[in-house]
All heavy atoms as an XYZ file, in Angstrom:
685
protein
N      51.204     10.595     -1.313
C      51.097      9.762     -0.132
C      50.291      8.617     -0.382
O      49.158      8.680     -1.017
C      50.536     10.555      1.021
C      50.543      9.845      2.359
S      50.301     11.023      3.679
C      48.886     10.336      4.492
N      50.705      7.354     -0.018
C      50.100      6.061     -0.324
C      48.989      5.857      0.599
O      49.195      6.022      1.843
C      51.125      4.950     -0.413
C      50.476      3.681     -0.871
C      51.545      2.576     -0.899
C      50.910      1.312     -1.288
N      51.923      0.158     -1.321
N      47.784      5.382      0.201
C      46.715      5.132      1.044
C      46.972      3.706      1.593
O      47.509      2.768      1.165
C      45.334      5.006      0.262
C      44.837      6.298     -0.074
C      43.490      6.116     -0.689
C      42.752      7.398     -0.959
N      41.462      7.167     -1.536
N      46.517      3.545      2.899
C      46.663      2.234      3.564
C      45.712      1.213      3.013
O      44.734      1.561      2.271
C      46.388      2.354      5.158
O      45.044      2.632      5.327
N      45.944     -0.057      3.200
C      45.070     -1.016      2.641
C      43.596     -0.953      3.271
O      42.660     -1.153      2.495
C      45.643     -2.497      3.033
C      46.803     -2.888      2.134
O      46.914     -2.277      1.116
N      47.535     -3.801      2.568
N      43.500     -0.519      4.549
C      42.198     -0.394      5.063
C      41.459      0.724      4.381
O      40.252      0.667      4.165
C      42.200     -0.230      6.606
O      42.815      0.975      6.904
N      42.061      1.786      4.065
C      41.521      2.944      3.402
C      41.014      2.496      1.946
O      39.978      2.832      1.549
C      42.384      4.141      3.308
O      42.804      4.509      4.613
C      41.819      5.275      2.614
N      41.887      1.810      1.196
C      41.530      1.296     -0.038
C      40.288      0.408      0.056
O      39.385      0.486     -0.774
C      42.696      0.522     -0.729
C      43.797      1.527     -1.062
O      43.552      2.674     -1.386
N      44.984      0.995     -1.237
N      40.285     -0.426      1.098
C      39.143     -1.378      1.157
C      37.855     -0.650      1.548
O      36.885     -0.960      0.953
C      39.474     -2.368      2.374
C      38.569     -3.532      2.537
C      38.862     -4.499      3.565
N      40.312     -4.621      3.716
C      41.072     -4.541      4.864
N      40.419     -4.455      5.994
N      42.310     -4.717      4.852
N      37.914      0.460      2.373
C      36.798      1.129      2.597
C      36.261      1.821      1.521
O      35.099      2.011      1.226
C      37.036      2.119      3.847
C      37.083      1.421      5.162
O      36.543      0.383      5.342
N      37.746      2.086      6.096
N      37.150      2.419      0.655
C      36.708      3.036     -0.566
C      36.121      2.082     -1.489
O      35.209      2.461     -2.313
C      37.965      3.683     -1.333
C      38.531      4.910     -0.500
O      37.925      5.447      0.304
O      39.664      5.287     -0.865
N      36.499      0.845     -1.524
C      35.914     -0.107     -2.409
C      34.535     -0.606     -1.859
O      33.576     -0.753     -2.623
C      36.888     -1.307     -2.513
C      36.255     -2.426     -3.295
C      36.300     -2.412     -4.788
C      35.769     -3.655     -2.752
C      35.760     -3.415     -5.494
C      35.285     -4.621     -3.473
C      35.216     -4.525     -4.808
N      34.542     -0.848     -0.520
C      33.315     -1.402      0.076
C      32.266     -0.253      0.128
O      31.021     -0.493     -0.011
C      33.512     -1.919      1.443
C      34.366     -3.180      1.214
C      32.233     -2.352      2.119
C      34.911     -3.806      2.461
N      32.637      0.885      0.400
C      31.714      2.099      0.626
C      32.033      3.124     -0.394
O      32.484      4.264     -0.077
C      31.806      2.637      2.042
C      31.611      1.632      3.126
C      32.683      1.226      3.900
C      30.357      1.148      3.324
C      32.498      0.279      4.846
C      30.134      0.213      4.403
C      31.234     -0.245      5.109
O      31.047     -1.136      6.113
N      31.812      2.835     -1.777
C      32.094      3.948     -2.672
C      31.209      5.119     -2.509
O      30.095      5.052     -2.069
C      31.799      3.175     -3.958
C      30.766      2.174     -3.702
C      31.069      1.683     -2.289
N      31.675      6.220     -2.874
C      30.927      7.541     -2.769
C      31.036      8.183     -4.134
O      32.100      8.555     -4.611
C      31.476      8.359     -1.639
C      30.708      9.615     -1.430
C      29.540      9.597     -0.649
C      30.998     10.771     -1.965
C      28.745     10.710     -0.434
C      30.236     11.968     -1.844
C      29.087     11.875     -1.079
O      28.321     13.033     -0.839
N      29.924      8.411     -4.767
C      29.910      9.087     -6.018
C      29.833     10.631     -5.859
O      29.350     11.179     -4.873
N      30.421     11.224     -6.831
C      30.496     12.752     -6.843
C      29.073     13.267     -7.001
O      28.338     12.721     -7.810
C      31.451     13.213     -8.013
C      31.626     14.647     -7.976
C      32.785     14.986     -8.953
N      32.898     16.489     -8.895
C      32.967     17.171     -9.916
N      33.093     16.740    -11.156
N      33.043     18.533     -9.841
N      28.838     14.430     -6.491
C      27.477     15.021     -6.527
C      27.631     16.104     -7.726
O      28.521     16.990     -7.714
C      27.170     15.711     -5.268
C      25.759     16.455     -5.372
C      24.621     15.730     -5.514
C      25.725     17.876     -5.223
C      23.434     16.376     -5.589
C      24.525     18.496     -5.257
C      23.387     17.774     -5.493
O      22.190     18.396     -5.537
N      26.686     16.031     -8.645
C      26.632     17.003     -9.789
C      25.512     17.969     -9.712
O      25.400     18.817    -10.684
C      26.549     16.283    -11.043
C      27.848     15.487    -11.377
C      28.045     14.089    -11.022
C      28.959     16.024    -11.946
C      29.185     13.434    -11.292
C      30.131     15.428    -12.225
C      30.206     14.052    -11.936
O      31.355     13.343    -12.096
N      24.648     17.923     -8.760
C      23.444     18.728     -8.753
C      23.775     20.116     -8.205
O      24.891     20.558     -8.057
N      22.663     20.936     -7.944
C      22.799     22.201     -7.425
C      23.331     22.149     -5.992
O      22.812     21.491     -5.142
C      21.344     22.902     -7.399
C      21.460     24.308     -6.999
C      19.972     24.922     -7.150
C      20.092     26.402     -6.693
N      18.713     27.017     -6.761
N      24.451     22.896     -5.749
C      25.077     22.767     -4.502
C      24.411     23.617     -3.436
O      24.518     24.891     -3.467
C      26.606     23.203     -4.667
C      27.282     23.109     -3.304
C      27.247     22.330     -5.588
N      23.734     22.975     -2.555
C      23.062     23.524     -1.423
C      23.255     22.506     -0.294
O      23.357     21.237     -0.481
C      21.518     23.710     -1.681
C      21.258     24.736     -2.729
C      19.803     25.076     -3.058
C      18.714     24.276     -2.275
N      17.444     24.626     -2.785
N      23.423     22.956      0.990
C      23.717     22.038      2.070
C      22.606     20.902      2.160
O      23.026     19.716      2.347
C      23.633     22.935      3.380
C      23.971     24.282      2.846
C      23.374     24.365      1.423
N      21.383     21.223      1.920
C      20.370     20.141      2.097
C      20.440     19.174      0.949
O      20.203     17.951      1.086
C      18.903     20.699      2.127
C      18.537     21.591      0.996
C      18.851     23.109      1.121
O      19.729     23.427      1.945
O      18.262     23.858      0.513
N      20.854     19.583     -0.248
C      21.014     18.661     -1.426
C      22.202     17.779     -1.168
O      22.203     16.573     -1.464
C      21.178     19.462     -2.702
C      19.932     20.187     -3.134
O      18.883     19.942     -2.551
N      20.059     20.964     -4.129
N      23.241     18.301     -0.727
C      24.474     17.526     -0.350
C      24.111     16.472      0.725
O      24.536     15.249      0.678
C      25.630     18.327      0.094
C      26.134     19.289     -0.984
C      27.163     20.261     -0.415
C      26.712     18.506     -2.167
N      23.463     16.879      1.752
C      22.978     15.960      2.899
C      22.145     14.806      2.290
O      22.299     13.712      2.632
C      22.347     16.788      3.958
N      21.151     15.235      1.457
C      20.258     14.194      0.938
C      21.007     13.292      0.037
O      20.788     12.058      0.064
C      19.054     14.831      0.096
C      18.285     13.887     -0.466
C      17.417     13.007      0.269
C      18.309     13.623     -1.798
C      16.648     12.016     -0.303
C      17.523     12.696     -2.438
C      16.658     11.879     -1.685
N      21.991     13.762     -0.780
C      22.735     12.942     -1.671
C      23.478     11.923     -0.809
O      23.594     10.698     -1.158
C      23.695     13.734     -2.499
C      24.534     12.905     -3.454
O      25.602     12.596     -3.092
N      23.937     12.536     -4.557
N      24.084     12.312      0.298
C      24.797     11.404      1.152
C      23.883     10.417      1.686
O      24.175      9.173      1.727
C      25.566     12.161      2.227
N      22.721     10.785      2.109
C      21.694      9.884      2.650
C      21.210      8.840      1.634
O      21.056      7.667      1.959
C      20.457     10.643      3.251
C      20.755     11.378      4.476
O      21.812     11.182      5.149
N      19.922     12.318      4.819
N      21.052      9.366      0.397
C      20.634      8.420     -0.684
C      21.633      7.456     -0.989
O      21.385      6.285     -1.274
C      20.207      9.289     -1.915
C      19.646      8.646     -3.114
C      18.360      7.948     -2.725
C      19.425      9.553     -4.246
N      22.935      7.861     -0.989
C      24.002      6.904     -1.288
C      24.168      5.840     -0.181
O      24.354      4.653     -0.511
C      25.349      7.643     -1.584
C      25.339      8.418     -2.827
C      26.706      8.866     -3.254
O      27.668      8.090     -3.220
N      26.784     10.101     -3.761
N      23.989      6.229      1.015
C      24.001      5.349      2.151
C      22.806      4.370      2.062
O      23.007      3.187      2.271
C      23.922      6.083      3.492
C      24.039      5.155      4.700
C      23.962      5.963      6.060
O      24.071      7.179      5.985
O      23.856      5.187      6.988
N      21.667      4.822      1.719
C      20.523      4.068      1.497
C      20.795      2.959      0.427
O      20.538      1.700      0.668
C      19.290      4.860      1.104
C      18.083      4.127      0.605
C      17.156      3.514      1.547
C      17.844      3.873     -0.749
C      16.120      2.804      1.152
C      16.769      3.173     -1.162
C      15.859      2.660     -0.175
N      21.309      3.362     -0.643
C      21.629      2.483     -1.855
C      22.643      1.437     -1.363
O      22.546      0.249     -1.680
C      22.183      3.254     -2.970
N      23.665      1.856     -0.636
C      24.682      0.864     -0.130
C      24.055     -0.259      0.725
O      24.278     -1.400      0.610
C      25.821      1.572      0.572
C      26.994      0.779      0.895
C      27.710      0.227     -0.363
O      27.950      0.912     -1.304
N      27.998     -1.086     -0.309
N      23.273      0.301      1.645
C      22.642     -0.644      2.618
C      21.677     -1.547      1.947
O      21.550     -2.760      2.297
C      21.983      0.117      3.769
C      22.979      0.865      4.796
C      22.255      1.476      5.834
C      23.338      2.044      6.826
N      22.601      2.720      7.947
N      20.982     -1.004      1.073
C      20.030     -1.830      0.196
C      20.776     -2.938     -0.494
O      20.283     -4.097     -0.536
C      19.247     -0.925     -0.760
C      18.169     -1.496     -1.573
C      17.014     -1.954     -0.695
C      17.691     -0.589     -2.604
N      21.923     -2.642     -1.070
C      22.749     -3.554     -1.793
C      23.121     -4.721     -0.829
O      23.088     -5.879     -1.119
C      23.905     -2.931     -2.357
O      24.700     -3.909     -3.044
N      23.532     -4.377      0.369
C      23.965     -5.307      1.338
C      22.838     -6.199      1.763
O      22.960     -7.502      1.814
C      24.562     -4.762      2.635
C      25.939     -4.124      2.527
C      26.266     -3.007      3.208
C      26.811     -4.644      1.565
C      27.558     -2.467      3.118
C      28.075     -4.081      1.442
C      28.468     -3.023      2.166
N      21.661     -5.587      1.983
C      20.425     -6.385      2.395
C      20.081     -7.371      1.318
O      19.751     -8.521      1.531
C      19.316     -5.544      2.791
C      19.594     -4.730      4.097
C      18.026     -6.264      3.027
C      18.732     -3.588      4.396
N      19.973     -6.895      0.132
C      19.590     -7.781     -1.029
C      20.669     -8.884     -1.277
O      20.262    -10.101     -1.499
C      19.386     -7.035     -2.302
O      20.510     -6.367     -2.735
C      18.229     -6.057     -2.287
N      21.884     -8.643     -1.106
C      22.883     -9.672     -1.118
C      22.739    -10.677     -0.078
O      22.884    -11.957     -0.312
N      22.480    -10.317      1.199
C      22.358    -11.167      2.289
C      21.066    -12.102      2.015
O      21.079    -13.227      2.407
C      22.233    -10.421      3.583
C      23.555     -9.851      4.094
C      23.207     -8.856      5.260
C      24.473    -10.919      4.473
N      19.994    -11.464      1.531
C      18.811    -12.235      1.287
C      19.080    -13.246      0.183
O      18.604    -14.402      0.220
C      17.626    -11.285      0.923
C      16.259    -12.034      0.967
C      15.953    -12.698     -0.332
O      16.539    -12.376     -1.448
O      15.218    -13.743     -0.253
N      19.753    -12.774     -0.921
C      19.960    -13.641     -2.039
C      20.831    -14.867     -1.573
O      20.548    -16.006     -2.149
C      20.677    -12.892     -3.188
O      19.779    -11.826     -3.585
C      20.904    -13.746     -4.340
N      21.761    -14.631     -0.744
C      22.608    -15.755     -0.333
C      22.057    -16.562      0.826
O      22.646    -17.496      1.316
C      23.953    -15.177      0.204
O      23.903    -14.364      1.306
N      20.826    -16.231      1.244
C      20.162    -17.069      2.304
C      20.534    -16.705      3.731
O      20.106    -17.395      4.688
N      21.213    -15.515      3.870
C      21.589    -15.137      5.244
C      20.530    -14.354      5.992
O      20.430    -14.311      7.165
C      22.854    -14.261      5.287
C      24.053    -14.884      4.526
C      24.625    -15.997      5.339
C      25.828    -16.558      4.665
N      26.277    -17.699      5.152
N      19.542    -13.836      5.176
C      18.312    -13.174      5.709
C      17.187    -13.811      4.997
O      17.176    -14.234      3.878
C      18.335    -11.703      5.289
C      19.279    -10.752      6.038
C      19.133     -9.292      5.516
C      18.991    -10.725      7.508
N      16.052    -13.872      5.757
C      14.781    -14.356      5.108
C      14.195    -13.235      4.263
O      14.537    -12.042      4.573
C      13.767    -14.866      6.214
O      13.403    -13.706      6.998
C      14.297    -15.929      7.140
N      13.278    -13.626      3.360
C      12.715    -12.550      2.609
C      11.979    -11.562      3.492
O      11.946    -10.313      3.317
C      11.741    -13.248      1.629
C      12.300    -14.553      1.507
C      13.015    -14.886      2.877
N      11.363    -11.963      4.592
C      10.662    -11.135      5.426
C      11.567    -10.182      6.183
O      11.281     -9.035      6.409
C       9.792    -12.029      6.530
C       8.680    -12.784      5.843
C       9.140    -13.980      5.218
O      10.265    -14.556      5.408
O       8.274    -14.614      4.455
N      12.707    -10.775      6.690
C      13.707     -9.920      7.338
C      14.291     -8.885      6.416
O      14.343     -7.632      6.806
C      14.907    -10.772      7.874
C      14.536    -11.678      9.049
C      15.668    -12.652      9.343
O      16.373    -13.098      8.475
O      15.857    -13.038     10.537
N      14.577     -9.223      5.239
C      15.046     -8.307      4.212
C      14.023     -7.201      3.971
O      14.339     -5.999      3.951
C      15.417     -8.961      2.964
N      12.696     -7.686      3.746
C      11.678     -6.671      3.553
C      11.587     -5.640      4.669
O      11.510     -4.472      4.497
C      10.299     -7.412      3.260
C       9.141     -6.444      3.142
C       8.932     -5.876      1.922
C       8.437     -6.031      4.188
C       7.804     -4.990      1.781
C       7.388     -5.127      4.147
C       7.076     -4.620      2.848
O       6.058     -3.826      2.715
N      11.554     -6.192      5.866
C      11.472     -5.291      7.076
C      12.521     -4.303      7.195
O      12.393     -3.124      7.536
C      11.278     -6.121      8.381
C       9.990     -6.809      8.428
O       9.018     -6.383      7.826
N       9.951     -7.920      9.134
N      13.820     -4.850      6.866
C      15.012     -3.947      6.935
C      14.933     -2.792      5.887
O      15.214     -1.671      6.069
C      16.317     -4.698      6.880
C      16.564     -5.524      8.179
C      17.844     -6.231      8.096
O      18.712     -5.740      7.307
N      18.067     -7.194      8.916
N      14.448     -3.233      4.647
C      14.387     -2.276      3.509
C      13.342     -1.310      3.854
O      13.430     -0.036      3.586
C      14.111     -3.008      2.234
C      15.387     -3.831      1.818
C      13.766     -2.054      1.076
C      15.195     -4.721      0.646
N      12.175     -1.680      4.434
C      11.020     -0.816      4.738
C      11.546      0.209      5.749
O      11.245      1.441      5.688
C       9.902     -1.600      5.304
C       8.650     -0.752      5.526
C       7.437     -1.562      5.863
O       7.647     -2.514      6.724
O       6.368     -1.246      5.385
N      12.332     -0.205      6.799
C      12.903      0.702      7.804
C      13.828      1.636      7.157
O      13.741      2.868      7.436
C      13.582     -0.064      8.944
N      14.666      1.233      6.215
C      15.632      2.113      5.535
C      14.815      3.182      4.780
O      15.187      4.362      4.725
C      16.537      1.341      4.584
C      17.686      0.649      5.248
C      18.426     -0.195      4.159
C      18.566      1.584      5.953
N      13.776      2.753      4.100
C      12.985      3.650      3.270
C      12.330      4.704      4.131
O      12.283      5.908      3.775
C      11.818      2.862      2.512
C      11.013      3.747      1.776
C       9.614      3.951      1.942
C      11.326      4.446      0.482
N       9.214      4.829      0.980
C      10.164      5.144      0.110
C      12.510      4.639     -0.137
C      10.143      6.032     -0.987
C      12.467      5.429     -1.258
C      11.311      6.198     -1.700
N      11.875      4.376      5.296
C      11.165      5.310      6.217
C      12.198      6.295      6.746
O      11.902      7.480      6.741
C      10.463      4.601      7.354
C       9.275      3.737      6.954
C       8.146      4.590      6.355
O       7.960      5.736      6.848
O       7.571      4.090      5.395
N      13.446      5.851      6.941
C      14.493      6.804      7.363
C      14.793      7.763      6.289
O      14.977      8.950      6.517
C      15.779      5.994      7.705
C      15.752      5.219      8.975
C      16.942      4.405      9.244
O      17.967      4.303      8.352
N      16.983      3.536     10.214
N      14.863      7.340      5.070
C      15.101      8.101      3.922
C      14.071      9.136      3.689
O      14.267     10.337      3.552
C      15.373      7.371      2.610
C      15.816      8.185      1.391
C      17.156      8.865      1.613
C      15.824      7.269      0.212
N      12.743      8.684      3.843
C      11.581      9.635      3.691
C      11.702     10.675      4.789
O      11.382     11.872      4.552
C      10.284      8.875      3.804
C       9.948      8.202      2.501
C       8.649      7.432      2.414
C       7.619      7.620      3.565
N       6.362      6.883      3.426
N      11.981     10.236      5.971
C      12.107     11.221      7.083
C      13.211     12.235      6.866
O      12.975     13.469      7.005
C      12.355     10.428      8.500
C      12.490     11.427      9.574
N      11.427     12.041     10.219
C      13.513     11.718     10.313
C      11.897     12.764     11.227
N      13.153     12.578     11.282
N      14.322     11.815      6.363
C      15.462     12.771      6.175
C      14.966     13.723      5.005
O      15.330     14.958      5.040
C      16.769     12.057      5.763
O      16.716     11.516      4.475
N      14.291     13.188      3.965
C      13.806     14.042      2.891
C      12.915     15.080      3.417
O      13.059     16.337      3.059
C      13.101     13.239      1.836
O      13.997     12.214      1.413
C      12.641     14.074      0.700
N      11.981     14.745      4.310
C      11.121     15.691      4.862
C      11.846     16.708      5.773
O      11.564     17.919      5.685
C      10.081     14.897      5.710
C       8.949     15.822      6.264
C       7.923     15.044      7.024
C       6.804     15.965      7.531
N       5.852     15.076      8.251
N      12.733     16.218      6.642
C      13.429     17.167      7.464
C      14.367     18.164      6.631
O      14.487     19.233      7.135
C      14.369     16.367      8.381
C      13.503     15.515      9.401
S      12.260     16.366     10.328
C      13.317     17.482     11.341
N      14.901     17.749      5.522
C      15.752     18.604      4.785
C      14.995     19.465      3.840
O      15.545     20.447      3.163
C      16.720     17.751      3.969
C      17.813     17.007      4.745
C      18.429     15.962      3.824
C      18.746     17.954      5.310
N      13.604     19.241      3.665
C      12.871     20.075      2.818
C      12.989     19.693      1.345
O      12.705     20.582      0.445
N      13.487     18.569      0.981
C      13.645     18.152     -0.332
C      12.309     17.804     -0.974
O      11.573     17.110     -0.341
C      14.640     16.927     -0.471
C      15.924     17.179      0.227
C      14.743     16.420     -1.816
C      16.808     18.191     -0.403
N      12.075     18.312     -2.132
C      10.831     18.147     -2.853
C       9.779     19.148     -2.528
O       8.684     19.106     -3.180
N       9.986     20.029     -1.575
C       9.057     21.054     -1.261
C       9.262     22.160     -2.351
O      10.307     22.819     -2.406
C       9.218     21.714      0.056
C       8.912     20.759      1.228
O       8.280     19.761      0.970
N       9.393     21.079      2.400
N       8.241     22.492     -3.193
C       8.404     23.339     -4.302
C       8.659     24.787     -3.793
O       9.293     25.532     -4.480
C       7.162     23.263     -5.157
C       7.035     22.048     -5.796
N       7.909     21.469     -6.795
C       6.075     21.021     -5.640
C       7.486     20.260     -7.157
N       6.360     19.973     -6.464
N       8.220     25.082     -2.587
C       8.434     26.463     -2.020
C       9.941     26.631     -1.707
O      10.428     27.781     -1.671
C       7.668     26.628     -0.710
C       6.196     26.607     -0.954
O       5.800     26.777     -2.071
O       5.434     26.309      0.081
N      10.717     25.592     -1.411
C      12.062     25.727     -1.045
C      13.056     25.691     -2.271
O      14.298     25.677     -2.059
C      12.455     24.741      0.048
O      12.416     23.428     -0.502
N      12.528     25.457     -3.385
C      13.437     25.250     -4.536
C      14.044     26.490     -5.084
O      14.998     26.526     -5.946
C      12.640     24.673     -5.760
C      12.354     23.184     -5.530
O      12.947     22.634     -4.590
O      11.431     22.684     -6.119
N      13.652     27.681     -4.631
C      14.310     28.908     -5.099
C      15.593     29.231     -4.548
O      16.058     28.620     -3.728
C      13.295     30.108     -4.798
O      12.918     30.158     -3.450
């Protein structure tokens, strides 16, 4: 079955890499969050580089994204040595 042009475009604009780590729900969720963070970071830096965002706006948006990623990491228990078993 052939993919539609919009599906091909979305796959190109929002690529998703395969996960190779230990398969646990929290790891998969974190991986998805991390890939989303990286994609949004790329957009923000591109907008700042092209002059569409000021450096301050870009910094503030990146800082907010980082806080969201840190919060998701904490909520998923990623990095807690007690939960690694």
